[in-house]
C-alpha positions as CSV (number, residue, x, y, z in Angstrom):
1,M,-89.8,-7.5,95.2
2,R,-93.2,-9.1,94.4
3,P,-96.1,-6.8,94.0
4,Q,-98.4,-8.8,96.3
5,F,-95.7,-8.8,99.1
6,F,-95.1,-5.0,98.5
7,L,-98.8,-4.1,98.7
8,A,-99.3,-6.3,101.8
9,E,-96.5,-4.4,103.5
10,I,-98.0,-1.0,102.7
11,W,-101.5,-2.1,103.9
12,T,-100.1,-3.7,107.0
13,G,-98.4,-0.3,107.8
14,F,-101.6,1.6,107.3
15,R,-103.7,-0.8,109.4
16,R,-101.3,-1.0,112.3
17,N,-100.9,2.8,112.5
18,A,-104.3,4.0,111.2
19,T,-104.6,6.8,113.8
20,L,-101.1,8.2,113.2
21,T,-101.7,8.0,109.4
22,I,-105.0,10.0,109.7
23,A,-103.2,12.6,111.9
24,M,-100.4,12.8,109.4
25,V,-102.9,13.3,106.5
26,V,-104.7,16.1,108.3
27,N,-101.5,17.7,109.5
28,V,-100.1,17.7,106.0
29,A,-103.4,19.1,104.6
30,I,-103.4,22.0,107.0
31,A,-99.7,22.8,106.5
32,L,-100.0,22.7,102.6
33,S,-103.2,24.7,102.7
34,L,-101.4,27.5,104.6
35,I,-98.5,27.3,102.2
36,G,-100.8,27.4,99.2
37,N,-102.6,30.4,100.6
38,A,-99.3,32.2,101.1
39,M,-98.5,31.7,97.4
40,L,-102.0,32.8,96.4
41,V,-101.7,36.0,98.7
42,R,-98.4,36.7,96.9
43,K,-100.1,36.4,93.4
44,Q,-103.0,38.4,94.7
45,T,-100.7,41.2,95.9
46,E,-99.1,41.4,92.4
47,M,-102.4,41.4,90.7
48,I,-104.0,44.1,93.0
49,G,-100.9,46.2,92.7
50,G,-100.8,46.0,88.9
51,Y,-104.4,46.8,88.7
52,F,-104.5,49.8,90.9
53,Y,-101.2,51.2,89.6
54,G,-102.8,50.9,86.1
55,Q,-105.9,52.8,87.3
56,L,-104.0,55.3,89.4
57,Q,-104.8,59.0,88.8
58,V,-103.6,62.0,90.7
59,T,-106.4,64.7,91.4
60,I,-105.5,68.3,91.9
61,F,-108.3,70.1,93.6
62,L,-108.6,73.8,92.9
63,C,-110.1,76.3,95.1
64,G,-113.9,76.7,94.9
65,E,-116.5,78.9,96.5
66,S,-115.8,77.5,100.0
67,K,-113.1,79.4,101.8
68,T,-110.3,77.5,103.6
69,P,-106.9,78.4,104.9
70,S,-105.3,77.2,101.7
71,C,-108.1,78.7,99.6
72,P,-108.9,82.3,100.6
73,A,-110.4,82.9,97.2
74,P,-111.5,80.8,94.2
75,T,-108.9,79.9,91.6
76,T,-108.6,82.5,88.8
77,D,-108.6,81.6,85.1
78,A,-105.0,82.7,84.9
79,Q,-103.9,80.3,87.7
80,R,-106.0,77.4,86.2
81,Q,-104.2,78.0,82.9
82,Q,-100.8,78.1,84.5
83,I,-101.4,74.8,86.2
84,L,-102.7,73.3,82.9
85,D,-99.6,74.4,81.0
86,Q,-97.3,73.1,83.7
87,L,-99.0,69.8,83.7
88,T,-99.0,69.3,79.9
89,N,-95.2,70.2,79.9
90,M,-94.3,67.6,82.6
91,P,-92.6,64.6,81.2
92,Q,-94.1,62.4,83.9
93,V,-97.7,63.2,82.6
94,A,-99.1,60.8,80.0
95,K,-100.1,62.2,76.6
96,D,-103.6,63.4,76.8
97,G,-103.6,62.5,80.5
98,V,-104.9,65.8,81.9
99,Q,-108.6,66.1,82.3
100,Y,-110.3,69.2,83.8
101,E,-113.5,68.6,85.7
102,T,-115.7,71.7,86.5
103,Q,-117.8,72.0,89.7
104,Q,-121.0,70.9,87.7
105,Q,-119.3,67.9,86.4
106,A,-118.0,66.9,89.8
107,Y,-121.5,67.3,91.2
108,E,-123.0,65.1,88.4
109,R,-120.5,62.5,89.2
110,F,-121.0,62.7,92.9
111,K,-124.7,62.2,92.3
112,R,-124.0,59.1,90.4
113,Y,-121.7,57.5,93.1
114,Y,-124.1,58.4,96.0
115,A,-127.5,57.9,94.3
116,N,-128.4,55.6,97.2
117,Q,-127.7,58.2,99.9
118,P,-130.4,60.9,99.6
119,T,-129.4,62.6,102.9
120,L,-125.8,63.1,101.7
121,L,-127.2,64.4,98.3
122,A,-129.4,66.8,100.1
123,L,-126.5,68.3,102.1
124,T,-124.4,68.6,98.9
125,G,-125.0,71.4,96.4
126,P,-123.5,72.1,92.9
127,N,-121.1,74.7,94.4
128,T,-119.9,72.5,97.2
129,L,-117.6,70.3,95.3
130,P,-114.5,72.1,93.9
131,P,-113.2,71.9,90.2
132,S,-110.2,69.7,89.8
133,F,-107.6,68.5,87.3
134,R,-107.4,64.6,87.0
135,V,-103.9,63.6,85.8
136,K,-102.8,60.3,84.3
137,L,-99.1,59.5,84.7
138,K,-96.8,57.5,82.5
139,D,-95.5,55.8,85.5
140,P,-98.1,55.7,88.2
141,R,-95.2,55.5,90.8
142,D,-94.2,59.1,89.9
143,F,-97.2,60.6,91.8
144,D,-94.8,62.1,94.3
145,V,-93.5,64.4,91.7
146,L,-97.0,66.0,91.2
147,T,-97.7,66.1,94.9
148,S,-94.5,68.1,95.7
149,A,-95.0,70.3,92.6
150,F,-98.6,71.4,93.3
151,S,-99.4,70.9,97.0
152,H,-98.6,74.6,98.0
153,R,-99.2,76.3,94.7
154,P,-101.6,79.3,94.7
155,G,-105.1,78.3,93.5
156,V,-104.6,74.7,94.6
157,D,-106.5,73.4,97.5
158,A,-105.1,69.8,97.8
159,V,-103.4,67.2,95.8
160,T,-104.9,63.7,96.3
161,D,-103.5,60.5,95.1
162,F,-104.1,56.8,96.0
163,G,-100.4,56.0,96.3
164,T,-100.4,56.2,100.1
165,L,-103.5,53.9,100.2
166,L,-102.0,51.6,97.7
167,R,-98.7,51.3,99.6
168,G,-100.8,50.6,102.8
169,L,-102.8,47.9,101.0
170,T,-99.7,46.3,99.6
171,T,-97.9,46.4,103.0
172,F,-100.9,44.7,104.5
173,L,-101.0,42.0,102.0
174,N,-97.2,41.5,102.3
175,R,-97.6,41.1,106.0
176,L,-100.5,38.8,105.5
177,Q,-98.3,36.8,103.1
178,L,-95.4,36.6,105.7
179,L,-97.9,35.5,108.4
180,A,-99.3,32.7,106.0
181,W,-95.7,31.6,105.2
182,G,-94.8,31.6,109.0
183,A,-98.0,29.5,109.8
184,G,-97.3,27.3,106.8
185,A,-93.7,26.6,107.9
186,A,-94.8,25.8,111.5
187,G,-97.4,23.4,110.1
188,L,-94.8,21.9,107.8
189,L,-92.4,21.3,110.7
190,A,-95.1,19.7,112.7
191,G,-96.0,17.6,109.6
192,I,-92.2,16.5,109.4
193,L,-92.2,15.6,113.1
194,L,-95.4,13.6,112.6
195,V,-94.1,11.7,109.6
196,L,-90.9,11.1,111.4
197,N,-92.8,9.7,114.5
198,A,-95.2,7.7,112.4
199,T,-92.4,6.0,110.4
200,L,-90.5,5.2,113.7
201,V,-93.6,3.7,115.3
202,A,-94.4,1.7,112.2
203,A,-90.7,0.5,112.0
204,H,-90.7,-0.3,115.7
205,S,-93.9,-2.5,115.4
206,R,-92.2,-4.4,112.7
207,R,-88.8,-4.5,114.1
208,R,-88.6,-8.4,114.1
209,E,-89.5,-8.5,110.4
210,L,-86.9,-5.9,109.7
211,G,-84.3,-7.8,111.8
212,I,-85.0,-11.0,109.8
213,M,-84.7,-9.1,106.5
214,R,-81.3,-7.7,107.5
215,L,-80.0,-11.2,108.6
216,V,-81.0,-12.7,105.3
217,G,-79.2,-9.9,103.3
218,A,-82.1,-7.9,102.1
219,P,-80.8,-4.6,100.6
220,N,-81.7,-1.4,102.4
221,Y,-83.9,-0.1,99.6
222,Y,-86.0,-3.3,99.8
223,I,-86.6,-2.7,103.5
224,R,-87.2,1.1,103.2
225,L,-89.4,1.1,100.1
226,P,-92.7,0.1,101.7
227,F,-92.3,2.8,104.4
228,L,-91.4,5.5,101.9
229,V,-94.5,4.7,99.7
230,Q,-96.7,4.6,102.7
231,S,-95.5,8.1,103.8
232,A,-95.8,9.4,100.2
233,I,-99.3,8.1,99.9
234,A,-100.4,9.7,103.1
235,A,-98.7,13.0,102.1
236,V,-100.5,13.0,98.7
237,M,-103.8,12.4,100.4
238,G,-103.1,15.4,102.6
239,C,-102.0,17.4,99.6
240,G,-105.4,16.5,97.8
241,L,-107.3,17.8,100.9
242,A,-105.3,21.0,100.8
243,I,-105.9,21.6,97.1
244,G,-109.6,20.8,97.6
245,A,-109.7,23.3,100.4
246,L,-108.1,26.0,98.1
247,F,-110.7,25.4,95.5
248,I,-113.5,25.6,98.0
249,E,-112.0,28.9,99.3
250,K,-112.0,30.3,95.7
251,A,-115.6,29.3,95.2
252,L,-116.8,30.7,98.4
253,V,-114.6,33.8,98.9
254,L,-112.9,34.7,95.8
255,S,-115.4,34.0,93.0
256,S,-116.3,37.2,90.9
257,G,-119.5,38.6,91.9
258,K,-120.0,36.3,94.9
259,G,-118.9,36.0,98.5
260,P,-117.5,38.8,100.7
261,L,-114.9,39.9,98.1
262,S,-117.2,40.5,95.2
263,I,-115.4,43.7,94.2
264,S,-114.2,45.0,90.9
265,V,-110.5,44.0,91.1
266,P,-108.9,41.0,89.6
267,L,-108.8,38.0,92.1
268,V,-106.9,34.9,92.0
269,G,-108.9,32.1,90.3
270,T,-108.6,28.5,89.0
271,H,-105.6,29.3,86.7
272,E,-103.5,30.5,89.7
273,I,-104.4,27.5,91.9
274,V,-103.6,25.0,89.2
275,G,-100.2,26.8,88.9
276,I,-99.4,25.9,92.4
277,V,-100.8,22.4,92.5
278,W,-97.5,20.8,91.2
279,I,-95.4,22.6,93.9
280,M,-97.7,21.5,96.7
281,V,-97.6,17.8,95.3
282,A,-93.8,17.9,95.0
283,V,-93.4,19.4,98.3
284,S,-95.5,16.8,100.1
285,I,-93.8,13.9,98.3
286,V,-90.2,15.1,98.7
287,V,-90.7,16.1,102.4
288,S,-92.3,12.8,103.4
289,V,-89.9,10.6,101.5
290,I,-86.8,12.3,102.8
291,T,-88.1,12.2,106.4
292,S,-89.1,8.6,106.2
293,W,-85.7,7.8,104.7
294,L,-83.8,9.5,107.5
295,S,-86.0,8.1,110.2
296,L,-85.2,4.5,109.2
297,I,-81.4,4.9,109.4
298,R,-81.2,3.6,113.0
299,Y,-83.2,0.2,111.9
300,L,-80.8,-0.4,109.1
301,R,-77.6,-0.4,110.9
302,V,-75.8,-3.7,110.9
């Protein structure tokens, strides 16, 4: 096939079906951006889970001056020592992973955290906050062991961990990922149907030329190739728009210290987006080429 003829055939296909081609490009861009977001949400879930599990501590609050149903009296020195001995002897606790915090230390930390809320600071005194043990685990997923061991122990007010919150966050992100995958799959299906229809319309508008090619004995690949390349080019253009949208999203939403997610947790960045680019490009080309190939079968029957 001569290059001039080949390029002329591709250009003719774009010119005759410009509206369908634009619609296909936009549809592919939307579908692939949703699929890309699903892959990034999966990566973000892994990063947030690893970060919080690495930072996870279990806090055992002891009884202070304030009386509660679980704390009729402050924790005695003997009770505190027993709790400390049990913690240091537990195999789940990391070496040097037990830190005792007095009421005064808890109050100083509270003042640092809420320095911008004078009303709250005025209502909180040095004796309001209870002493506590802050425990670092070898495996952060073992926090249930400490919860069951110390929840109802004399001298213990409450055992708090972020495991429940972390599980809730992970569940939310997993559901968000499934939603993104579902939306991406729906968009991809719409894109496949649009590629199918665009190829059929293009082939129908050139049915006389195709008939002549078959009559003169042109091989099937010779007839198919311009349509396949046309679909692949449109798909790659849509893929490029989707990749650009992911980078814009990263710049506006996921940049460290900027946007609504300027929080001190690891966020997906350029490296993660680059890692999924080749998947998006491969999906766009393979799906468009296969769909176009199948849609031309009826026009190649002798």
